[in-house]
C-alpha positions in Angstrom: 0.0 0.0 0.0 1.4 3.3 -1.0 1.8 5.9 1.6 4.2 8.8 2.2 4.7 8.7 5.9 3.3 11.9 7.4 3.0 13.1 10.9 0.2 15.3 12.2 1.5 18.4 14.1 -0.8 19.7 16.9 0.0 23.2 17.9 0.1 23.2 21.8 1.9 26.2 23.4 4.0 24.4 26.0 7.7 25.2 26.2 10.5 23.2 24.8 13.1 25.0 26.7 16.0 25.9 24.5 17.9 29.1 23.8 17.1 30.0 20.2 16.7 33.3 18.3 13.4 33.9 16.5 13.6 33.2 12.8 12.3 35.6 10.2 9.8 34.0 8.0 9.0 35.4 4.5 6.1 33.8 2.6 6.6 34.1 -1.1 3.2 34.1 -2.9 2.6 32.3 -6.0 1.6 34.3 -8.9 -1.6 32.5 -9.8 -0.8 32.6 -13.4 0.8 29.2 -14.5 2.3 31.0 -17.7 4.0 33.5 -15.3 5.2 31.8 -12.2 6.7 33.8 -9.4 10.5 34.2 -9.8 12.0 33.6 -6.4 15.5 35.0 -7.3 14.8 38.7 -7.0 12.9 38.1 -3.8 15.6 36.1 -2.0 18.7 37.6 -3.7 17.4 41.1 -3.3 16.3 40.9 0.3 18.9 43.4 1.4 19.0 46.9 2.9 20.3 50.0 1.3 23.8 49.4 2.8 24.0 46.0 1.3 23.4 44.1 4.4 20.8 41.3 4.6 17.6 42.3 6.2 17.9 39.4 8.6 20.5 36.6 8.2 18.2 34.1 9.8 15.4 34.0 7.3 13.2 31.2 6.1 11.5 31.6 2.8 8.2 29.7 2.4 6.5 28.6 -0.8 2.9 27.7 -1.3 2.2 24.1 -1.5 1.3 22.8 -4.9 2.4 25.9 -6.6 5.2 26.4 -9.3 8.0 29.0 -8.9 11.0 29.7 -11.1 14.4 31.0 -10.8 15.8 33.4 -13.5 19.4 32.9 -12.2 21.1 31.0 -9.5 20.7 32.1 -5.9 24.0 32.6 -4.1 24.2 33.0 -0.5 27.2 33.7 1.8 28.7 32.1 4.8 27.0 34.7 7.1 23.4 33.8 5.9 21.9 30.4 5.4 19.7 29.8 2.5 16.5 28.2 3.8 13.6 27.4 1.5 10.7 25.3 2.4 6.9 24.5 1.9 4.7 26.7 3.8 3.0 23.4 5.1 5.7 20.8 5.9 3.0 18.2 6.5 1.6 18.4 3.0 4.0 16.2 1.3 1.8 15.4 -1.7 1.8 18.9 -2.9 5.3 20.1 -2.7 6.1 23.6 -4.1 7.9 23.2 -7.5 11.0 25.1 -8.4 12.2 25.1 -12.0 14.1 27.5 -14.3 13.3 30.1 -16.9 15.6 31.5 -19.5 17.0 35.0 -19.1 16.9 37.8 -21.6 19.7 36.2 -23.5 17.9 32.9 -23.7 20.3 31.2 -21.2 19.0 28.9 -18.4 20.9 29.7 -15.2 21.3 27.3 -12.3 19.1 26.7 -9.2 21.6 27.7 -6.5 25.3 27.7 -6.0 25.4 28.4 -2.3 28.5 29.7 -0.6 27.0 29.0 2.9 24.4 26.8 4.7 21.7 25.4 2.6 18.2 23.9 3.8 15.6 22.5 1.4 12.5 21.0 3.1 9.5 19.5 1.3 10.4 21.0 -2.1 10.2 19.5 -5.7 13.3 20.8 -7.6 13.3 20.3 -11.3 16.9 21.1 -12.0 18.0 21.0 -15.5 15.0 20.7 -17.9 15.0 22.8 -21.0 13.3 21.9 -24.2 11.1 18.7 -24.4 13.3 15.6 -25.1 16.6 17.6 -24.9 19.6 16.8 -22.7 19.2 18.4 -19.3 21.8 21.0 -18.0 24.2 19.8 -15.3 25.6 21.3 -12.2 22.4 23.0 -11.1 23.0 22.6 -7.4 26.7 23.2 -6.5 27.8 23.4 -2.9 30.5 26.0 -2.5 30.4 26.7 1.2 33.5 25.6 2.9 32.5 23.8 6.1 28.9 24.5 5.5 25.9 22.4 6.5 23.4 21.2 3.9 20.0 19.7 4.8 17.7 18.1 2.2 14.6 16.8 3.8 11.5 15.3 2.1 12.3 16.7 -1.4 12.2 15.5 -5.0 15.3 16.6 -6.9 15.3 15.5 -10.5 16.7 16.1 -14.0 20.2 17.1 -13.5 22.6 15.8 -16.2 25.5 15.7 -13.7 25.1 15.3 -9.9 22.1 16.2 -8.1 24.1 17.7 -5.2 27.6 18.5 -6.4 30.1 19.1 -3.7 32.6 21.9 -4.7 34.2 22.8 -1.2 35.8 20.8 1.6 34.5 20.0 5.0 30.7 20.1 4.3 28.2 18.4 6.6 25.4 17.0 4.5 22.1 15.4 5.8 19.8 14.0 3.2 16.5 12.5 4.4 13.2 11.1 3.0 14.0 12.5 -0.4 13.7 11.1 -4.1 16.6 11.6 -6.5 15.5 10.6 -10.1 16.2 11.2 -13.8 19.9 11.8 -13.8 22.2 11.7 -16.8 22.4 11.9 -20.6 19.3 10.5 -22.2 19.4 8.2 -25.2 23.3 8.2 -25.5 26.3 6.6 -23.6 27.7 8.8 -21.1 28.9 8.9 -17.5 26.9 11.6 -16.1 23.9 11.2 -13.8 24.9 10.9 -10.2 23.1 11.2 -6.9 25.5 12.8 -4.5 28.9 13.9 -6.2 31.9 14.7 -4.0 34.2 14.9 -6.9 37.7 15.8 -5.6 36.6 17.3 -2.3 36.4 15.7 1.1 33.2 15.7 3.2 33.2 15.9 7.0 29.8 14.3 7.2 27.4 12.7 4.8 24.2 11.0 6.4 21.7 9.8 3.7 18.8 8.0 5.2 15.3 6.9 4.0 15.9 8.2 0.4 15.0 6.7 -3.0 17.5 7.0 -5.9 16.1 5.8 -9.3 16.6 6.2 -13.1 20.1 7.3 -12.8 22.8 6.7 -15.4 25.7 6.6 -13.4 26.7 6.2 -9.5 24.5 6.9 -6.4 27.8 8.3 -4.7 30.9 9.5 -6.5 34.2 10.5 -4.8 37.2 10.6 -6.9 40.4 12.7 -6.9 40.3 14.1 -3.3 43.5 14.3 -1.5 42.0 14.1 2.0 39.7 11.4 3.2 36.0 11.9 4.0 35.5 11.8 7.8 32.2 10.0 8.0 29.9 8.6 5.4 26.4 6.8 6.1 23.8 5.4 3.9 21.0 3.7 5.9 17.6 2.6 4.9 17.7 3.9 1.3 16.1 2.2 -1.8 18.0 2.2 -5.2 16.6 0.8 -8.4 16.9 1.5 -12.3 20.6 2.5 -11.8 22.6 2.0 -15.0 26.0 2.4 -13.2 28.1 3.7 -16.1 31.1 3.9 -13.8 30.1 2.1 -10.7 27.5 2.3 -7.9 28.9 3.5 -4.6 32.4 4.9 -5.1 33.7 5.9 -1.6 37.3 7.0 -2.7 39.1 8.1 0.3 37.2 7.7 3.7 37.8 7.2 7.4 34.5 5.8 8.4 31.8 4.3 6.0 28.6 2.8 7.2 26.2 1.0 4.8 23.2 -0.5 6.4 19.8 -1.7 5.7 19.6 -0.4 2.1 17.6 -2.1 -0.6 19.4 -2.2 -4.0 17.5 -3.7 -6.9 19.5 -4.1 -10.0 22.4 -1.8 -9.0 24.9 -1.3 -11.6 22.7 -2.7 -14.3 25.4 -2.2 -16.9 27.3 -5.0 -15.3 31.1 -5.3 -15.5 32.6 -4.8 -18.8 36.0 -3.0 -18.9 35.3 -1.5 -22.5 32.9 0.9 -20.7 35.4 2.1 -18.0 37.3 4.4 -20.4 36.5 7.7 -18.6 37.2 6.9 -15.0 39.4 4.3 -13.2 38.0 1.9 -10.8 40.3 0.7 -7.9 40.4 -3.0 -8.9 41.8 -3.0 -12.5 38.9 -1.3 -14.0 36.4 -4.0 -12.8 33.1 -2.5 -11.6 31.9 -3.5 -8.3 29.0 -2.2 -6.2 30.9 -0.6 -3.3 34.6 0.5 -3.8 37.1 2.1 -1.6 40.5 3.3 -2.8 42.7 3.5 0.5 42.8 1.9 3.8 44.0 4.0 6.7 45.3 2.7 10.0 41.9 4.0 11.7 39.6 3.0 8.7 36.2 1.9 10.0 33.7 0.0 7.7 30.3 -1.3 8.5 28.3 -3.1 6.0 25.2 -5.0 7.2 21.5 -5.6 6.8 21.6 -4.8 3.0 19.5 -6.6 0.3 21.3 -6.5 -3.1 19.6 -8.4 -5.8 19.2 -8.7 -9.6 15.9 -9.6 -11.4 15.9 -12.5 -13.7 15.6 -10.4 -16.8 18.9 -8.7 -16.1 20.5 -11.9 -15.3 19.3 -13.3 -18.5 20.5 -10.5 -20.6 23.9 -10.7 -19.1 24.1 -14.4 -19.7 23.3 -13.7 -23.4 26.1 -11.2 -23.9 29.7 -12.7 -23.6 31.2 -9.2 -22.8 29.2 -8.6 -19.6 29.7 -10.1 -16.2 27.8 -9.8 -12.9 29.7 -7.3 -10.7 31.1 -8.3 -7.4 29.6 -6.8 -4.3 32.8 -5.3 -2.7 36.2 -4.1 -3.9 39.3 -5.7 -2.8 40.1 -3.2 0.1 36.7 -3.4 1.5 37.0 -7.3 1.4 40.4 -7.0 3.3 38.4 -5.4 6.2 35.2 -7.5 6.1 36.8 -10.7 5.3 34.7 -13.5 6.7 31.9 -11.2 7.6 31.3 -10.2 3.9 28.7 -13.0 3.1 26.6 -12.2 6.0 26.6 -8.4 5.3 23.9 -8.7 2.6 21.1 -10.8 1.4 19.9 -11.5 -2.3 16.1 -11.7 -1.8 14.5 -10.9 -5.1 11.5 -8.6 -4.6 8.8 -6.8 -6.8 8.0 -3.2 -5.7 4.4 -2.3 -5.5 4.4 0.6 -7.9 7.6 2.0 -9.5 8.6 3.0 -13.2 9.3 0.2 -15.6 12.8 -1.3 -15.8 15.4 0.5 -17.9 17.0 -2.6 -19.0 16.1 -1.6 -22.7 18.6 1.3 -22.4 21.3 -1.2 -21.5 20.4 -3.6 -24.3 20.4 -0.7 -26.8 23.8 0.4 -25.5 25.5 -2.8 -26.0 23.9 -3.3 -29.3 25.4 0.0 -30.5 27.3 2.2 -28.1 27.4 5.1 -30.6 23.6 5.3 -31.1 21.8 8.5 -30.1 18.4 7.1 -29.9 18.6 4.5 -27.2 15.8 3.8 -24.8 15.0 7.0 -22.9 15.5 6.2 -19.2 14.1 9.6 -18.2 10.6 8.9 -16.7 7.8 11.5 -16.9 4.3 11.5 -15.2 1.6 9.9 -17.3 -0.2 13.2 -17.2 2.1 14.3 -19.9 1.2 11.5 -22.3 0.8 12.9 -25.9 2.8 16.1 -25.0 6.2 17.0 -26.5 7.6 16.0 -23.1 6.4 12.4 -23.6 9.4 10.4 -24.9 7.9 7.1 -24.3 8.7 6.4 -20.7 5.7 7.4 -18.5 4.6 6.4 -14.9 1.8 7.5 -12.6 3.7 9.1 -9.7 0.6 9.5 -7.7 0.8 5.7 -7.1 4.6 5.7 -6.5 5.5 3.0 -3.9 8.9 1.5 -3.6 7.5 -1.1 -1.0 7.3 -4.7 -1.0 5.1 -7.3 1.0 5.5 -7.4 4.7 5.8 -11.2 4.6 9.2 -10.8 2.8 12.4 -11.8 4.8 13.6 -8.2 4.1 10.6 -6.9 6.2 12.5 -8.2 9.2 16.0 -8.3 7.8 17.4 -4.9 9.0 20.1 -4.7 11.6 17.3 -3.7 14.2 15.0 -6.3 13.2 12.9 -3.9 11.1 12.5 -3.6 7.4 15.1 -3.0 4.9 15.0 0.0 2.3 13.3 3.3 2.4 10.5 2.3 4.8 9.3 5.7 5.6 7.6 5.6 2.2 5.6 2.5 3.1 2.7 2.2 5.6 3.1 -1.6 5.5 6.8 -1.6 6.7 8.2 -0.7 10.0 9.8 2.9 9.8 11.5 2.7 13.1 15.3 2.4 12.6 15.5 1.4 16.3 13.1 -1.4 16.9 10.8 -3.8 15.1 8.3 -3.6 18.0 6.7 -0.6 16.6 3.2 0.5 17.9 1.0 3.3 16.9 1.0 6.1 19.6 -0.2 8.8 17.3 2.9 10.7 18.2 3.3 14.3 17.1 5.8 17.1 17.9 4.9 20.7 17.4 6.1 23.0 15.9 8.3 21.1 13.6 11.0 22.3 12.8 11.7 23.3 16.4 12.8 26.8 17.1 12.2 27.9 20.7 9.2 25.8 21.8 7.7 22.4 21.2 5.7 19.6 22.7 5.5 15.9 22.2 2.0 14.6 22.2 0.9 11.0 22.1 -1.9 8.4 23.0 -1.5 5.3 25.3 -4.1 2.4 24.7 -3.3 1.1 28.1 -1.5 2.4 31.2 2.2 1.9 30.8 5.8 3.0 31.9 7.1 5.5 29.4 10.7 6.4 28.4 11.6 9.1 25.9 14.9 9.0 24.1 16.3 11.6 21.6 18.8 10.4 19.0 20.9 12.6 16.7 21.0 11.9 12.7 23.6 9.2 13.3 21.8 7.3 16.0 23.8 8.6 19.0 21.8 9.0 22.1 21.7 12.7 23.3 18.8 12.9 25.8 16.9 10.2 27.9 13.9 11.0 30.1 12.1 8.4 32.2 8.4 9.6 32.5 7.4 6.7 34.8 3.9 5.3 34.9 1.3 7.0 32.9 -2.4 6.2 32.5 -4.2 5.4 29.2 -5.4 8.2 27.1 -3.8 11.4 25.6 -0.5 12.4 27.1 2.1 15.2 26.5 5.7 15.7 27.5 7.2 19.0 28.1 10.9 18.7 27.3 13.5 21.0 29.1 17.1 21.2 28.5 19.7 23.8 29.4 21.5 24.1 26.0 20.0 24.2 22.6 20.6 21.0 20.5 22.6 21.7 17.4 20.6 22.3 14.3 19.8 19.2 12.3 17.8 16.0 12.2 16.8 14.1 15.3 14.7 11.1 16.2 12.4 11.0 19.2 11.6 7.6 20.5 8.8 6.6 23.0 9.2 3.2 24.7 6.1 1.8 26.2 5.2 -1.6 27.7 3.5 -2.5 24.4 6.4 -1.4 22.1 7.7 1.9 20.7 7.3 4.4 18.1 9.9 6.8 16.6 9.4 10.1 14.7 11.7 12.7 13.2 12.0 16.2 14.0 14.3 19.0 12.9 16.1 21.8 15.1 16.6 25.0 13.5 
């Protein structure tokens, strides 16, 4: 059953005691004219005083749910002011504000944003590189230039970038990507290596945490790191779902990294291109040009690797095609250096349960078949998928799907439904009502939890309902699962309950999980600190 997990937020004016400055909120009205959408560039970039200073460096710009907005040129912030754009209603995830581009007076399409400071996107649909119907998309539309900056992408759809959806162009970034969909990346109908999810290029990342995301219809890698001289500090991919990934130059290329954690991910047909050295001409793999799902270039004395609870499988049509082509082999899971660390634990770090998702776009295997038939062709199967509402329009290039039914979910009877490291379900379970979304326990119960307001600025309250009297314990975890607060609430009676949280210092901005433990089980929900 398709469902985008949503939480209801009840406004109750009890204090969540933190020290936080009030944020200025600037609603940007939609034009109401679909032929002339509101251009957010002059509003955000021009929000300055006569002396050139920002009106308020702590500003959130909100967009109307379901409306379309445009940018006439890239929005560029500075280190002193974070660029924060979000939907007016964060709970209405079915009607995200849509951001796309329009050409300028010279006919050139500019980028979405090249931030030089912190960036936060929440509940947005960003159509990055689209130009004319059927044309190749532009690339590099979101480039992250802020040295040591923080990037939050939460509950967003980002699509149609010919290069990487998030391109890192500075060192020391902290990137948190949650509950988002990355789709339609790369050069359509031709052989190329573009089309990546998160692209570190030759820069090192301080922290990358990607949880509960879906990556699909990509021509190249989910993560690319190549050419950096300093190692990434911490990389985590947990509870993500990947399908329809060609893998022109691999799947997950970690490059140089101190700590890598890959847990509870669902990979269906990753690296669909298979292993064929003739197609590694652009970029070198660490193991003699042989493609593998996960690769690492260097081991350090303090390298820490965790691979566990993943389901990595190929469907029979892909296996049959590879068997029919003498030049194609099935790729191995781990590169040699990763195997050196995992050794005997490698076979137990993943399963290979073949599953069928409830409602996702059709396989893009025809693109791979066309590519091997004639790598120089310019009319291969178009792996870029459009919504079926565009049928018969110039945008319709033959690959359509009804995204209102999108559901990367699978039966709760599958082994993967209890195969995660915590006993819960593997993959991006927050998109599925039939699978446990708790990353901490399979013993989930429905407590009707809510926290308001969310994101949290200077007050909030946690509300929930107990079916029976119970002992209650509240625990707060940060984005990487570290416990930051525990409060034993003691015995509570059945019915509606609230918890007023108090603390002496504000939690750092970012994603957190609130878990309520009761006698009957537990429930976890996410909240954001501004």
